[in-house]
C-alpha positions as CSV (number, residue, x, y, z in Angstrom):
1,M,-23.0,-51.9,-63.5
2,P,-26.1,-49.9,-63.1
3,M,-26.7,-47.4,-66.0
4,E,-26.5,-44.3,-63.8
5,E,-23.1,-45.4,-62.6
6,K,-21.5,-46.0,-65.9
7,Q,-19.7,-43.2,-67.7
8,L,-21.9,-42.9,-70.4
9,R,-21.6,-41.8,-74.0
10,V,-24.2,-39.5,-75.1
11,L,-24.8,-38.1,-78.4
12,I,-26.8,-34.7,-79.3
13,V,-28.3,-34.2,-82.4
14,R,-29.1,-30.5,-83.1
15,L,-27.9,-29.5,-86.6
16,G,-29.0,-26.1,-86.9
17,A,-29.9,-23.3,-86.9
18,M,-27.7,-21.0,-85.0
19,G,-30.6,-19.9,-82.7
20,D,-31.8,-23.3,-82.2
21,I,-28.4,-24.7,-81.1
22,L,-28.1,-21.7,-78.8
23,H,-31.2,-22.6,-77.1
24,A,-30.0,-26.2,-76.6
25,L,-26.8,-25.2,-75.2
26,P,-28.2,-24.6,-71.6
27,A,-29.5,-27.9,-71.4
28,V,-26.4,-29.6,-72.5
29,T,-24.3,-27.4,-70.3
30,A,-26.4,-28.4,-67.3
31,L,-25.9,-32.0,-68.2
32,R,-22.0,-31.4,-68.6
33,Q,-22.0,-29.9,-65.0
34,A,-23.7,-32.8,-63.4
35,H,-21.8,-35.4,-65.1
36,P,-18.1,-34.1,-66.0
37,E,-16.9,-37.3,-66.7
38,W,-19.5,-38.5,-69.6
39,F,-18.4,-38.3,-73.0
40,L,-20.7,-36.0,-75.1
41,G,-20.7,-35.9,-78.9
42,W,-22.7,-33.4,-80.9
43,A,-23.9,-34.0,-84.6
44,V,-24.1,-30.4,-86.3
45,E,-24.3,-28.7,-89.3
46,P,-20.7,-27.5,-90.6
47,Q,-21.4,-24.0,-90.6
48,W,-22.6,-23.8,-86.8
49,R,-19.5,-25.9,-85.6
50,G,-17.9,-22.5,-84.1
51,L,-20.8,-22.6,-81.5
52,L,-19.0,-25.5,-80.3
53,C,-15.4,-25.5,-81.1
54,A,-13.3,-22.5,-82.1
55,D,-10.7,-24.3,-84.0
56,D,-9.5,-27.8,-84.9
57,C,-9.9,-29.2,-81.5
58,K,-8.9,-32.7,-80.4
59,E,-10.1,-32.4,-77.0
60,R,-12.1,-30.2,-74.3
61,G,-10.6,-27.0,-73.0
62,P,-11.4,-23.1,-73.6
63,A,-11.5,-23.8,-77.2
64,M,-14.1,-26.5,-76.8
65,P,-15.5,-26.6,-73.5
66,L,-18.7,-28.6,-73.8
67,V,-18.3,-31.6,-75.9
68,D,-15.7,-34.2,-76.7
69,Q,-16.3,-34.8,-80.3
70,I,-18.3,-33.1,-83.1
71,H,-19.6,-34.8,-85.8
72,L,-20.2,-32.7,-88.8
73,V,-23.6,-33.2,-90.7
74,P,-23.9,-31.3,-94.0
75,A,-27.7,-32.5,-94.4
76,K,-28.5,-29.1,-96.2
77,Q,-26.0,-29.9,-98.8
78,W,-26.9,-33.5,-99.1
79,A,-30.8,-32.3,-99.7
80,R,-29.5,-30.4,-102.7
81,A,-27.8,-33.2,-104.3
82,P,-29.7,-36.2,-102.9
83,L,-28.7,-38.5,-105.8
84,Q,-25.0,-37.8,-106.2
85,A,-22.3,-40.4,-105.7
86,Q,-20.7,-37.8,-103.3
87,T,-23.6,-37.8,-101.2
88,F,-24.0,-41.5,-100.8
89,R,-20.4,-41.7,-99.8
90,A,-20.9,-39.0,-97.2
91,V,-23.6,-40.5,-95.7
92,R,-21.9,-44.1,-95.6
93,Q,-19.1,-42.4,-94.0
94,L,-21.4,-40.6,-91.2
95,R,-23.0,-43.9,-90.6
96,R,-19.9,-45.5,-89.8
97,E,-18.5,-42.8,-87.7
98,L,-21.5,-42.6,-85.6
99,G,-22.2,-46.2,-85.4
100,T,-18.7,-47.0,-84.1
101,A,-18.7,-44.2,-81.6
102,H,-20.4,-46.9,-79.3
103,Y,-23.1,-44.1,-77.9
104,D,-25.2,-45.5,-75.2
105,I,-27.8,-42.9,-75.6
106,C,-29.1,-40.3,-78.4
107,L,-30.7,-37.2,-77.6
108,D,-32.7,-35.7,-80.7
109,L,-33.1,-31.7,-79.7
110,Q,-34.4,-31.0,-82.9
111,G,-37.4,-33.0,-83.4
112,A,-37.3,-33.4,-87.2
113,V,-37.4,-36.5,-89.3
114,R,-34.0,-36.1,-91.1
115,S,-32.4,-35.4,-87.2
116,A,-34.2,-38.5,-85.8
117,A,-33.0,-40.7,-88.7
118,I,-29.5,-39.4,-88.1
119,A,-29.6,-40.2,-84.5
120,R,-30.7,-43.7,-85.4
121,W,-27.4,-44.1,-87.2
122,A,-25.7,-44.0,-84.0
123,R,-27.2,-47.5,-83.0
124,A,-27.6,-46.2,-79.3
125,A,-29.8,-48.1,-77.1
126,R,-31.7,-45.1,-75.7
127,L,-33.1,-42.5,-78.4
128,I,-34.9,-39.8,-76.6
129,G,-36.9,-37.2,-77.9
130,E,-39.9,-34.9,-77.2
131,D,-43.4,-36.5,-77.1
132,Q,-44.6,-33.7,-79.4
133,P,-41.8,-32.7,-81.7
134,R,-41.4,-30.0,-84.2
135,E,-42.5,-32.8,-87.0
136,P,-44.7,-35.3,-85.7
137,L,-43.3,-38.1,-87.8
138,A,-40.1,-38.0,-85.7
139,R,-41.8,-39.2,-82.6
140,W,-41.9,-42.8,-84.1
141,F,-38.3,-42.9,-84.3
142,F,-37.9,-42.4,-80.6
143,S,-37.5,-45.1,-78.0
144,E,-38.3,-42.9,-75.3
145,R,-40.8,-39.9,-75.7
146,V,-40.5,-37.0,-73.0
147,P,-43.9,-34.9,-72.4
148,T,-42.6,-31.2,-71.9
149,Q,-44.1,-28.6,-70.1
150,G,-42.2,-25.7,-70.4
151,R,-43.4,-22.8,-72.7
152,H,-39.7,-21.6,-73.8
153,V,-37.6,-23.8,-75.7
154,I,-34.8,-23.9,-73.6
155,E,-36.7,-25.1,-70.8
156,Q,-38.2,-27.9,-73.2
157,A,-34.7,-29.0,-73.9
158,I,-33.9,-29.3,-70.2
159,E,-36.9,-31.6,-69.8
160,V,-35.7,-33.7,-72.4
161,V,-32.0,-33.7,-71.0
162,N,-33.4,-34.6,-67.7
163,Q,-34.4,-37.8,-69.1
164,V,-30.7,-38.8,-69.1
165,A,-29.6,-37.3,-66.1
166,G,-31.9,-38.9,-63.9
167,E,-32.7,-35.5,-62.0
168,S,-34.4,-32.2,-62.8
169,L,-31.3,-29.9,-63.8
170,P,-31.0,-26.3,-63.2
171,Y,-30.9,-23.9,-66.0
172,A,-27.1,-23.2,-66.9
173,P,-25.6,-20.6,-68.8
174,A,-24.2,-21.9,-71.7
175,W,-20.4,-22.8,-72.3
176,L,-19.2,-21.3,-75.6
177,P,-15.7,-21.5,-77.0
178,A,-13.2,-19.0,-76.7
179,D,-10.5,-18.4,-79.7
180,Q,-7.7,-16.8,-78.6
181,K,-6.9,-14.7,-81.6
182,A,-10.7,-13.6,-81.7
183,E,-10.7,-12.7,-78.2
184,C,-7.7,-10.7,-78.7
185,N,-9.1,-8.9,-81.6
186,A,-12.2,-8.1,-79.9
187,D,-10.2,-6.1,-77.3
188,K,-9.3,-3.9,-80.2
189,L,-12.8,-2.4,-80.1
190,A,-13.4,1.0,-78.3
191,Q,-15.2,0.6,-74.9
192,P,-18.0,0.7,-74.3
193,F,-19.7,-0.4,-77.3
194,V,-23.5,-1.3,-78.0
195,L,-23.6,-3.9,-80.8
196,L,-26.4,-3.7,-83.2
197,N,-27.7,-6.6,-85.4
198,P,-30.4,-5.4,-88.1
199,G,-30.5,-8.4,-89.9
200,A,-33.1,-11.3,-89.6
201,G,-33.6,-14.4,-91.1
202,W,-36.5,-13.3,-93.1
203,G,-37.9,-9.9,-93.9
204,A,-41.0,-9.8,-91.5
205,K,-38.7,-10.2,-88.8
206,R,-36.5,-7.3,-89.8
207,W,-37.0,-3.8,-87.9
208,P,-36.5,-0.9,-90.2
209,I,-33.0,0.0,-90.8
210,D,-33.6,3.7,-90.5
211,R,-34.9,3.0,-87.0
212,Y,-31.9,1.3,-86.4
213,A,-30.0,4.2,-87.4
214,T,-32.1,6.8,-85.0
215,V,-31.3,4.3,-82.3
216,A,-27.5,4.6,-83.1
217,R,-27.3,8.3,-83.1
218,A,-29.2,8.4,-79.7
219,L,-26.7,6.2,-77.8
220,H,-23.8,7.3,-79.7
221,S,-24.7,10.8,-78.3
222,L,-24.4,9.2,-74.5
223,G,-20.8,8.3,-75.1
224,Y,-21.1,4.5,-76.7
225,T,-19.1,3.4,-79.7
226,I,-21.7,1.8,-82.3
227,V,-20.6,-1.4,-83.6
228,V,-22.9,-3.1,-86.4
229,N,-22.9,-6.7,-87.1
230,A,-23.2,-7.4,-90.8
231,G,-23.6,-11.4,-91.2
232,P,-23.3,-13.4,-94.4
233,G,-25.6,-11.7,-97.1
234,E,-26.2,-8.6,-94.5
235,E,-23.3,-6.4,-95.6
236,A,-25.7,-4.2,-97.3
237,L,-27.7,-3.6,-94.1
238,G,-24.4,-2.5,-92.3
239,T,-23.5,0.0,-95.3
240,E,-26.9,1.5,-95.3
241,L,-27.1,2.2,-91.5
242,R,-23.9,3.6,-91.5
243,N,-24.8,5.8,-94.5
244,I,-27.9,6.8,-92.3
245,A,-26.4,7.2,-89.0
246,G,-22.9,8.8,-89.4
247,E,-19.4,7.5,-90.1
248,F,-19.4,7.0,-86.4
249,V,-21.2,3.4,-86.7
250,Q,-18.4,0.7,-87.0
251,T,-19.5,-2.1,-89.2
252,V,-18.0,-5.7,-88.6
253,Q,-18.5,-9.0,-90.7
254,P,-17.3,-11.5,-88.3
255,T,-17.1,-15.1,-88.3
256,L,-18.9,-17.0,-85.9
257,T,-16.1,-17.3,-83.1
258,E,-15.3,-13.6,-83.9
259,L,-18.9,-12.8,-83.2
260,I,-19.0,-14.8,-79.8
261,A,-15.9,-12.9,-78.8
262,I,-17.3,-9.4,-79.9
263,T,-20.7,-10.1,-78.2
264,R,-18.7,-11.0,-74.9
265,R,-17.4,-7.5,-74.8
266,A,-20.7,-5.5,-75.5
267,A,-22.2,-3.2,-72.9
268,L,-25.8,-3.8,-74.7
269,V,-26.9,-5.8,-77.7
270,I,-30.0,-4.7,-79.8
271,A,-31.8,-6.9,-82.3
272,G,-34.5,-9.0,-83.6
273,D,-35.4,-12.5,-83.2
274,T,-32.2,-13.8,-84.8
275,G,-29.1,-15.9,-83.9
276,P,-27.1,-13.1,-82.7
277,L,-29.8,-12.0,-80.0
278,H,-29.9,-15.6,-79.0
279,L,-25.8,-15.6,-78.7
280,A,-26.2,-12.4,-76.5
281,S,-28.5,-14.2,-74.3
282,A,-26.8,-17.4,-74.0
283,L,-23.4,-15.2,-73.0
284,G,-25.8,-13.4,-70.2
285,K,-25.4,-9.9,-72.2
286,P,-28.2,-7.4,-71.6
287,V,-30.5,-7.4,-74.8
288,V,-33.0,-5.2,-76.4
289,A,-35.0,-7.8,-78.2
290,I,-37.4,-6.5,-81.1
291,F,-40.2,-8.9,-81.8
292,G,-42.8,-9.2,-84.5
293,P,-44.2,-12.5,-85.9
294,T,-42.4,-14.7,-83.3
295,D,-43.4,-15.4,-79.9
296,P,-41.0,-14.3,-77.4
297,A,-42.2,-16.3,-74.5
298,R,-41.3,-19.4,-76.7
299,N,-38.1,-18.3,-78.3
300,G,-37.2,-15.1,-76.6
301,P,-34.2,-13.9,-74.4
302,F,-34.1,-16.2,-71.5
303,G,-32.1,-15.4,-68.1
304,G,-30.2,-12.4,-67.6
305,S,-31.2,-8.8,-68.3
306,F,-33.4,-8.1,-71.2
307,R,-36.5,-6.0,-72.5
308,V,-38.8,-7.5,-75.1
309,L,-40.6,-5.1,-77.3
310,R,-43.7,-6.5,-79.2
311,H,-47.0,-5.1,-80.1
312,P,-49.8,-6.8,-78.4
313,E,-51.6,-7.7,-81.7
314,S,-48.7,-9.1,-83.2
315,K,-49.5,-12.8,-84.1
316,R,-47.2,-15.9,-84.4
317,D,-46.7,-16.6,-88.0
318,H,-43.4,-18.3,-89.2
319,T,-44.7,-17.5,-93.1
320,R,-41.0,-16.2,-94.8
321,R,-42.7,-12.7,-95.8
322,S,-40.3,-10.2,-97.2
323,E,-42.0,-7.0,-95.5
324,P,-41.6,-6.2,-91.7
325,E,-44.8,-7.5,-89.9
326,A,-47.3,-4.7,-89.0
327,G,-47.1,-5.0,-85.4
328,L,-43.3,-4.6,-85.7
329,L,-43.7,-1.3,-87.7
330,T,-45.5,0.1,-84.5
331,I,-42.5,-0.1,-82.5
332,P,-41.0,3.6,-82.6
333,P,-37.0,4.3,-82.3
334,A,-38.1,6.0,-78.8
335,A,-39.4,2.7,-77.3
336,V,-36.0,1.0,-78.0
337,I,-33.8,4.1,-76.9
338,E,-35.8,4.1,-73.6
339,A,-35.4,0.3,-72.9
340,A,-31.5,0.5,-74.1
341,K,-30.9,3.4,-71.3
342,E,-32.8,1.5,-68.6
343,L,-30.3,-1.5,-69.2
344,L,-27.2,0.6,-69.5
345,Q,-28.5,2.4,-66.3
346,E,-28.5,-1.0,-64.5
347,L,-25.3,-1.7,-65.3
348,R,-23.8,1.3,-63.5
């Protein structure tokens, strides 16, 4: 039987992090739409499982719309204790799990040596990755290397997936899981609301909290409920924003599935370059993106309605500095408020 006629089994390897998985989702969603009969598996870090499945799913459905099987890979945990017997047992178990899943093709959408090595454990006939992956050594694991031309990482992922599809796939809005309880709880939030996410992976990407408070006051005066997402380790940011802006601010500390449900209902999302921003973009929500040392043309919002604010002199720099990048500090609250008003006006 020709390869293109076979109901293929395809493994996706994209372990993390949140934004990176969200950037891979449109490509895999497009593949699923083009080949609904194919079996798709995904290898992912346990903490990001909620981006693929809302609960203990056994088959595809609203709670697990995209993939047929999830392989949990606690690679960070293994790295912290590489020589422990428990780690060796877990690695052996995963190798056995992947090796007996009988995948025909493996797509490494991470481009790291670690992800490429894990992809090899599936023993698929074809292991496909970018010609110039994030870590150059990873390319030597691939049986097929795909030159990519797109500037945005979403475009690059689609180009890699095209190698499997055998055609040029269009951009497809990501399919994300729906948890019934989380969706019901999110319905209780007062509408309409604007969702703010003041946190970021490191300080250089974090717009000052007092400026978020100024934005919150301005949008609240227009009649919007203000909801602040305080992710793990960011609880103090949510409290500080509320203390500065006022008691009208509602802070939430949601799980991943709860954050998906909340974001679905937001009128607008305002955030820096961080996972919740990319979640909003993946869901097609209007976003105001506040960028500093990272390049929005490469990993900013994609599709839908958005405004990106970035100082023209900001340079791409992934050094994990604790203080906000200088260009980020030149963006005033007035610019964010104006961008938010423009997007909210477009919704009316």
